C-alpha positions in Angstrom: 183.3 70.8 -108.1 186.8 69.3 -107.8 186.0 68.4 -104.2 182.9 66.4 -105.3 184.9 64.6 -108.0 187.5 63.6 -105.4 184.8 62.3 -103.0 183.3 60.3 -105.8 186.6 58.7 -106.8 187.3 57.9 -103.1 184.0 56.0 -102.8 184.6 54.3 -106.2 188.1 53.1 -105.0 186.7 51.7 -101.8 184.0 49.9 -103.7 186.5 48.4 -106.1 188.7 47.2 -103.1 185.6 45.7 -101.5 184.7 43.7 -104.7 188.3 42.5 -105.1 188.2 41.2 -101.6 184.8 39.4 -102.2 186.2 37.9 -105.5 189.3 36.7 -103.6 187.1 35.1 -100.9 185.1 33.1 -103.4 187.7 32.2 -106.0 191.0 32.5 -104.1 192.2 34.7 -107.0 192.4 38.5 -106.7 191.9 39.0 -110.5 194.9 41.2 -110.9 198.3 40.4 -112.3 199.8 39.3 -109.0 202.1 36.3 -109.2 205.6 35.0 -109.6 208.1 36.6 -112.0 211.6 35.3 -112.9 214.5 37.7 -112.4 218.2 37.1 -113.0 220.7 37.7 -110.3 224.0 39.5 -111.0 225.7 36.1 -111.6 223.0 35.1 -114.2 221.1 32.5 -112.2 217.3 32.8 -112.4 215.3 33.5 -109.2 211.5 33.5 -108.9 210.1 36.3 -106.7 206.6 37.1 -105.8 205.4 40.4 -107.4 202.1 41.9 -106.3 200.2 44.2 -108.7 200.2 47.9 -107.7 197.4 48.8 -105.3 196.2 45.2 -104.9 194.1 45.2 -101.7 194.9 41.6 -100.9 198.6 41.1 -101.5 199.9 44.6 -100.7 198.4 44.2 -97.2 199.9 40.7 -96.8 203.3 42.0 -97.8 203.1 44.8 -95.3 202.4 42.2 -92.6 205.3 40.0 -93.7 203.1 37.2 -95.1 203.7 36.0 -98.7 200.6 34.3 -100.2 
């Protein structure tokens, strides 16, 4: 029974990734919390860095390829 549950979750995750990619193609927005965040360096100056949401199928792939969108 656990095997069947894992298979169902795998299919559901692939469908979710597919719909996120479709949403991004039409709206140019992945719909997750990806974006710029402000961090402070050790000397106290602010720096804006791109932070993708965990498991974002759009931006995680781009960061692996070395492209920041």
